[in-house]
CHARMM-style PDB file with segment names, atoms N, HN, CA, C and O in Angstrom:
ATOM      1  N   UNK     1      13.367  -5.294 -25.885  1.00  0.00      PROA
ATOM      2  CA  UNK     1      14.024  -5.022 -24.614  1.00  0.00      PROA
ATOM      3  C   UNK     1      13.385  -3.819 -23.925  1.00  0.00      PROA
ATOM      4  O   UNK     1      13.218  -3.815 -22.705  1.00  0.00      PROA
ATOM      5  N   UNK     2      13.028  -2.798 -24.706  1.00  0.00      PROA
ATOM      6  HN  UNK     2      13.164  -2.801 -25.697  1.00  0.00      PROA
ATOM      7  CA  UNK     2      12.435  -1.585 -24.142  1.00  0.00      PROA
ATOM      8  C   UNK     2      11.081  -1.896 -23.493  1.00  0.00      PROA
ATOM      9  O   UNK     2      10.733  -1.342 -22.450  1.00  0.00      PROA
ATOM     10  N   UNK     3      10.330  -2.792 -24.137  1.00  0.00      PROA
ATOM     11  HN  UNK     3      10.613  -3.242 -24.984  1.00  0.00      PROA
ATOM     12  CA  UNK     3       9.015  -3.170 -23.610  1.00  0.00      PROA
ATOM     13  C   UNK     3       9.183  -3.859 -22.260  1.00  0.00      PROA
ATOM     14  O   UNK     3       8.415  -3.611 -21.330  1.00  0.00      PROA
ATOM     15  N   UNK     4      10.189  -4.724 -22.157  1.00  0.00      PROA
ATOM     16  HN  UNK     4      10.812  -4.925 -22.913  1.00  0.00      PROA
ATOM     17  CA  UNK     4      10.445  -5.455 -20.919  1.00  0.00      PROA
ATOM     18  C   UNK     4      10.733  -4.492 -19.773  1.00  0.00      PROA
ATOM     19  O   UNK     4      10.233  -4.666 -18.661  1.00  0.00      PROA
ATOM     20  N   UNK     5      11.539  -3.483 -20.054  1.00  0.00      PROA
ATOM     21  HN  UNK     5      11.945  -3.343 -20.957  1.00  0.00      PROA
ATOM     22  CA  UNK     5      11.885  -2.489 -19.037  1.00  0.00      PROA
ATOM     23  C   UNK     5      10.643  -1.715 -18.602  1.00  0.00      PROA
ATOM     24  O   UNK     5      10.453  -1.439 -17.418  1.00  0.00      PROA
ATOM     25  N   UNK     6       9.803  -1.371 -19.573  1.00  0.00      PROA
ATOM     26  HN  UNK     6       9.957  -1.595 -20.535  1.00  0.00      PROA
ATOM     27  CA  UNK     6       8.566  -0.639 -19.271  1.00  0.00      PROA
ATOM     28  C   UNK     6       7.667  -1.458 -18.358  1.00  0.00      PROA
ATOM     29  O   UNK     6       7.131  -0.943 -17.377  1.00  0.00      PROA
ATOM     30  N   UNK     7       7.504  -2.736 -18.687  1.00  0.00      PROA
ATOM     31  HN  UNK     7       7.939  -3.154 -19.484  1.00  0.00      PROA
ATOM     32  CA  UNK     7       6.658  -3.622 -17.885  1.00  0.00      PROA
ATOM     33  C   UNK     7       7.219  -3.747 -16.474  1.00  0.00      PROA
ATOM     34  O   UNK     7       6.477  -3.742 -15.492  1.00  0.00      PROA
ATOM     35  N   UNK     8       8.549  -3.861 -16.391  1.00  0.00      PROA
ATOM     36  HN  UNK     8       9.152  -3.866 -17.188  1.00  0.00      PROA
ATOM     37  CA  UNK     8       9.195  -4.019 -15.091  1.00  0.00      PROA
ATOM     38  C   UNK     8       8.969  -2.786 -14.223  1.00  0.00      PROA
ATOM     39  O   UNK     8       8.659  -2.911 -13.038  1.00  0.00      PROA
ATOM     40  N   UNK     9       9.119  -1.605 -14.797  1.00  0.00      PROA
ATOM     41  HN  UNK     9       9.371  -1.504 -15.760  1.00  0.00      PROA
ATOM     42  CA  UNK     9       8.930  -0.370 -14.037  1.00  0.00      PROA
ATOM     43  C   UNK     9       7.465  -0.196 -13.654  1.00  0.00      PROA
ATOM     44  O   UNK     9       7.160   0.285 -12.563  1.00  0.00      PROA
ATOM     45  N   UNK    10       6.560  -0.584 -14.545  1.00  0.00      PROA
ATOM     46  HN  UNK    10       6.808  -0.975 -15.431  1.00  0.00      PROA
ATOM     47  CA  UNK    10       5.125  -0.506 -14.253  1.00  0.00      PROA
ATOM     48  C   UNK    10       4.773  -1.409 -13.080  1.00  0.00      PROA
ATOM     49  O   UNK    10       4.039  -1.014 -12.175  1.00  0.00      PROA
ATOM     50  N   UNK    11       5.309  -2.635 -13.107  1.00  0.00      PROA
ATOM     51  HN  UNK    11       5.906  -2.956 -13.842  1.00  0.00      PROA
ATOM     52  CA  UNK    11       5.064  -3.584 -12.026  1.00  0.00      PROA
ATOM     53  C   UNK    11       5.580  -3.026 -10.715  1.00  0.00      PROA
ATOM     54  O   UNK    11       4.927  -3.153  -9.679  1.00  0.00      PROA
ATOM     55  N   UNK    12       6.757  -2.406 -10.759  1.00  0.00      PROA
ATOM     56  HN  UNK    12       7.287  -2.303 -11.601  1.00  0.00      PROA
ATOM     57  CA  UNK    12       7.362  -1.823  -9.567  1.00  0.00      PROA
ATOM     58  C   UNK    12       6.487  -0.717  -8.993  1.00  0.00      PROA
ATOM     59  O   UNK    12       6.288  -0.638  -7.781  1.00  0.00      PROA
ATOM     60  N   UNK    13       5.965   0.135  -9.872  1.00  0.00      PROA
ATOM     61  HN  UNK    13       6.127   0.070 -10.857  1.00  0.00      PROA
ATOM     62  CA  UNK    13       5.105   1.243  -9.447  1.00  0.00      PROA
ATOM     63  C   UNK    13       3.826   0.704  -8.805  1.00  0.00      PROA
ATOM     64  O   UNK    13       3.393   1.192  -7.762  1.00  0.00      PROA
ATOM     65  N   UNK    14       3.228  -0.305  -9.439  1.00  0.00      PROA
ATOM     66  HN  UNK    14       3.580  -0.702 -10.287  1.00  0.00      PROA
ATOM     67  CA  UNK    14       1.987  -0.894  -8.920  1.00  0.00      PROA
ATOM     68  C   UNK    14       2.228  -1.526  -7.554  1.00  0.00      PROA
ATOM     69  O   UNK    14       1.420  -1.365  -6.639  1.00  0.00      PROA
ATOM     70  N   UNK    15       3.345  -2.248  -7.415  1.00  0.00      PROA
ATOM     71  HN  UNK    15       4.002  -2.379  -8.158  1.00  0.00      PROA
ATOM     72  CA  UNK    15       3.675  -2.876  -6.139  1.00  0.00      PROA
ATOM     73  C   UNK    15       3.884  -1.830  -5.058  1.00  0.00      PROA
ATOM     74  O   UNK    15       3.434  -2.006  -3.925  1.00  0.00      PROA
ATOM     75  N   UNK    16       4.563  -0.743  -5.398  1.00  0.00      PROA
ATOM     76  HN  UNK    16       4.929  -0.600  -6.318  1.00  0.00      PROA
ATOM     77  CA  UNK    16       4.813   0.333  -4.442  1.00  0.00      PROA
ATOM     78  C   UNK    16       3.496   0.953  -3.982  1.00  0.00      PROA
ATOM     79  O   UNK    16       3.298   1.194  -2.791  1.00  0.00      PROA
ATOM     80  N   UNK    17       2.601   1.207  -4.932  1.00  0.00      PROA
ATOM     81  HN  UNK    17       2.762   1.011  -5.899  1.00  0.00      PROA
ATOM     82  CA  UNK    17       1.289   1.775  -4.610  1.00  0.00      PROA
ATOM     83  C   UNK    17       0.499   0.829  -3.721  1.00  0.00      PROA
ATOM     84  O   UNK    17      -0.159   1.256  -2.772  1.00  0.00      PROA
ATOM     85  N   UNK    18       0.568  -0.461  -4.035  1.00  0.00      PROA
ATOM     86  HN  UNK    18       1.103  -0.808  -4.805  1.00  0.00      PROA
ATOM     87  CA  UNK    18      -0.149  -1.466  -3.261  1.00  0.00      PROA
ATOM     88  C   UNK    18       0.356  -1.496  -1.821  1.00  0.00      PROA
ATOM     89  O   UNK    18      -0.433  -1.566  -0.879  1.00  0.00      PROA
ATOM     90  N   UNK    19       1.684  -1.443  -1.659  1.00  0.00      PROA
ATOM     91  HN  UNK    19       2.326  -1.387  -2.424  1.00  0.00      PROA
ATOM     92  CA  UNK    19       2.276  -1.436  -0.319  1.00  0.00      PROA
ATOM     93  C   UNK    19       1.840  -0.200   0.446  1.00  0.00      PROA
ATOM     94  O   UNK    19       1.516  -0.271   1.631  1.00  0.00      PROA
ATOM     95  N   UNK    20       1.836   0.926  -0.236  1.00  0.00      PROA
ATOM     96  HN  UNK    20       2.100   0.985  -1.199  1.00  0.00      PROA
ATOM     97  CA  UNK    20       1.454   2.196   0.384  1.00  0.00      PROA
ATOM     98  C   UNK    20       0.002   2.137   0.855  1.00  0.00      PROA
ATOM     99  O   UNK    20      -0.314   2.532   1.978  1.00  0.00      PROA
ATOM    100  N   UNK    21      -0.877   1.639  -0.017  1.00  0.00      PROA
ATOM    101  HN  UNK    21      -0.621   1.318  -0.929  1.00  0.00      PROA
ATOM    102  CA  UNK    21      -2.295   1.542   0.322  1.00  0.00      PROA
ATOM    103  C   UNK    21      -2.523   0.571   1.467  1.00  0.00      PROA
ATOM    104  O   UNK    21      -3.325   0.842   2.361  1.00  0.00      PROA
ATOM    105  N   UNK    22      -1.827  -0.553   1.447  1.00  0.00      PROA
ATOM    106  HN  UNK    22      -1.175  -0.773   0.721  1.00  0.00      PROA
ATOM    107  CA  UNK    22      -1.954  -1.538   2.523  1.00  0.00      PROA
ATOM    108  C   UNK    22      -1.504  -0.928   3.843  1.00  0.00      PROA
ATOM    109  O   UNK    22      -2.115  -1.166   4.886  1.00  0.00      PROA
ATOM    110  N   UNK    23      -0.438  -0.143   3.793  1.00  0.00      PROA
ATOM    111  HN  UNK    23       0.057   0.050   2.946  1.00  0.00      PROA
ATOM    112  CA  UNK    23       0.061   0.530   4.989  1.00  0.00      PROA
ATOM    113  C   UNK    23      -0.955   1.511   5.533  1.00  0.00      PROA
ATOM    114  O   UNK    23      -1.181   1.578   6.741  1.00  0.00      PROA
ATOM    115  N   UNK    24      -1.566   2.268   4.644  1.00  0.00      PROA
ATOM    116  HN  UNK    24      -1.383   2.214   3.663  1.00  0.00      PROA
ATOM    117  CA  UNK    24      -2.569   3.248   5.049  1.00  0.00      PROA
ATOM    118  C   UNK    24      -3.772   2.563   5.692  1.00  0.00      PROA
ATOM    119  O   UNK    24      -4.293   3.028   6.706  1.00  0.00      PROA
ATOM    120  N   UNK    25      -4.208   1.453   5.095  1.00  0.00      PROA
ATOM    121  HN  UNK    25      -3.784   1.075   4.271  1.00  0.00      PROA
ATOM    122  CA  UNK    25      -5.373   0.726   5.594  1.00  0.00      PROA
ATOM    123  C   UNK    25      -5.088   0.153   6.980  1.00  0.00      PROA
ATOM    124  O   UNK    25      -5.918   0.277   7.880  1.00  0.00      PROA
ATOM    125  N   UNK    26      -3.930  -0.470   7.161  1.00  0.00      PROA
ATOM    126  HN  UNK    26      -3.256  -0.571   6.429  1.00  0.00      PROA
ATOM    127  CA  UNK    26      -3.598  -1.054   8.452  1.00  0.00      PROA
ATOM    128  C   UNK    26      -3.452   0.029   9.515  1.00  0.00      PROA
ATOM    129  O   UNK    26      -3.823  -0.175  10.671  1.00  0.00      PROA
ATOM    130  N   UNK    27      -2.913   1.177   9.122  1.00  0.00      PROA
ATOM    131  HN  UNK    27      -2.612   1.343   8.183  1.00  0.00      PROA
ATOM    132  CA  UNK    27      -2.759   2.296  10.045  1.00  0.00      PROA
ATOM    133  C   UNK    27      -4.127   2.805  10.486  1.00  0.00      PROA
ATOM    134  O   UNK    27      -4.346   3.067  11.668  1.00  0.00      PROA
ATOM    135  N   UNK    28      -5.036   2.943   9.539  1.00  0.00      PROA
ATOM    136  HN  UNK    28      -4.858   2.730   8.579  1.00  0.00      PROA
ATOM    137  CA  UNK    28      -6.393   3.398   9.843  1.00  0.00      PROA
ATOM    138  C   UNK    28      -7.095   2.396  10.748  1.00  0.00      PROA
ATOM    139  O   UNK    28      -7.785   2.778  11.693  1.00  0.00      PROA
ATOM    140  N   UNK    29      -6.917   1.122  10.455  1.00  0.00      PROA
ATOM    141  HN  UNK    29      -6.356   0.812   9.688  1.00  0.00      PROA
ATOM    142  CA  UNK    29      -7.531   0.061  11.250  1.00  0.00      PROA
ATOM    143  C   UNK    29      -7.003   0.082  12.678  1.00  0.00      PROA
ATOM    144  O   UNK    29      -7.763  -0.081  13.632  1.00  0.00      PROA
ATOM    145  N   UNK    30      -5.701   0.284  12.817  1.00  0.00      PROA
ATOM    146  HN  UNK    30      -5.084   0.417  12.041  1.00  0.00      PROA
ATOM    147  CA  UNK    30      -5.066   0.347  14.134  1.00  0.00      PROA
ATOM    148  C   UNK    30      -5.605   1.526  14.932  1.00  0.00      PROA
ATOM    149  O   UNK    30      -5.910   1.390  16.117  1.00  0.00      PROA
ATOM    150  N   UNK    31      -5.723   2.673  14.290  1.00  0.00      PROA
ATOM    151  HN  UNK    31      -5.475   2.784  13.328  1.00  0.00      PROA
ATOM    152  CA  UNK    31      -6.255   3.876  14.943  1.00  0.00      PROA
ATOM    153  C   UNK    31      -7.694   3.638  15.382  1.00  0.00      PROA
ATOM    154  O   UNK    31      -8.097   4.051  16.469  1.00  0.00      PROA
ATOM    155  N   UNK    32      -8.464   2.971  14.530  1.00  0.00      PROA
ATOM    156  HN  UNK    32      -8.137   2.636  13.646  1.00  0.00      PROA
ATOM    157  CA  UNK    32      -9.856   2.657  14.841  1.00  0.00      PROA
ATOM    158  C   UNK    32      -9.938   1.757  16.070  1.00  0.00      PROA
ATOM    159  O   UNK    32     -10.779   1.968  16.943  1.00  0.00      PROA
ATOM    160  N   UNK    33      -9.064   0.756  16.136  1.00  0.00      PROA
ATOM    161  HN  UNK    33      -8.380   0.585  15.426  1.00  0.00      PROA
ATOM    162  CA  UNK    33      -9.032  -0.151  17.282  1.00  0.00      PROA
ATOM    163  C   UNK    33      -8.700   0.602  18.558  1.00  0.00      PROA
ATOM    164  O   UNK    33      -9.309   0.367  19.602  1.00  0.00      PROA
ATOM    165  N   UNK    34      -7.731   1.511  18.474  1.00  0.00      PROA
ATOM    166  HN  UNK    34      -7.237   1.702  17.627  1.00  0.00      PROA
ATOM    167  CA  UNK    34      -7.338   2.305  19.633  1.00  0.00      PROA
ATOM    168  C   UNK    34      -8.503   3.162  20.110  1.00  0.00      PROA
ATOM    169  O   UNK    34      -8.729   3.290  21.313  1.00  0.00      PROA
ATOM    170  N   UNK    35      -9.239   3.744  19.178  1.00  0.00      PROA
ATOM    171  HN  UNK    35      -9.055   3.640  18.200  1.00  0.00      PROA
ATOM    172  CA  UNK    35     -10.391   4.578  19.513  1.00  0.00      PROA
ATOM    173  C   UNK    35     -11.492   3.752  20.172  1.00  0.00      PROA
ATOM    174  O   UNK    35     -12.132   4.207  21.120  1.00  0.00      PROA
ATOM    175  N   UNK    36     -11.710   2.544  19.671  1.00  0.00      PROA
ATOM    176  HN  UNK    36     -11.191   2.175  18.901  1.00  0.00      PROA
ATOM    177  CA  UNK    36     -12.737   1.672  20.245  1.00  0.00      PROA
ATOM    178  C   UNK    36     -12.364   1.264  21.663  1.00  0.00      PROA
ATOM    179  O   UNK    36     -13.232   1.131  22.526  1.00  0.00      PROA
ATOM    180  N   UNK    37     -11.079   1.066  21.902  1.00  0.00      PROA
ATOM    181  HN  UNK    37     -10.373   1.173  21.202  1.00  0.00      PROA
ATOM    182  CA  UNK    37     -10.609   0.637  23.209  1.00  0.00      PROA
ATOM    183  C   UNK    37     -10.815   1.730  24.260  1.00  0.00      PROA
ATOM    184  O   UNK    37     -11.083   1.435  25.425  1.00  0.00      PROA
ATOM    185  N   UNK    38     -10.690   2.993  23.842  1.00  0.00      PROA
ATOM    186  HN  UNK    38     -10.472   3.233  22.896  1.00  0.00      PROA
ATOM    187  CA  UNK    38     -10.825   4.105  24.783  1.00  0.00      PROA
ATOM    188  C   UNK    38     -12.282   4.378  25.130  1.00  0.00      PROA
ATOM    189  O   UNK    38     -12.563   4.995  26.157  1.00  0.00      PROA
ATOM    190  N   UNK    39     -13.208   3.933  24.299  1.00  0.00      PROA
ATOM    191  HN  UNK    39     -12.980   3.431  23.465  1.00  0.00      PROA
ATOM    192  CA  UNK    39     -14.634   4.174  24.553  1.00  0.00      PROA
ATOM    193  C   UNK    39     -15.133   3.393  25.768  1.00  0.00      PROA
ATOM    194  OT1 UNK    39     -16.309   3.483  26.119  1.00  0.00      PROA
TER     195      UNK     39
END
């Protein structure tokens, strides 16, 4: 049972990190698009 909980929390952490990174990438991409538009 303890192993299951560990795996579940690990999966949660990885998913959270993935969401955070995806958010950062899309934000950077959006900023880049805005900069290109102003040129």
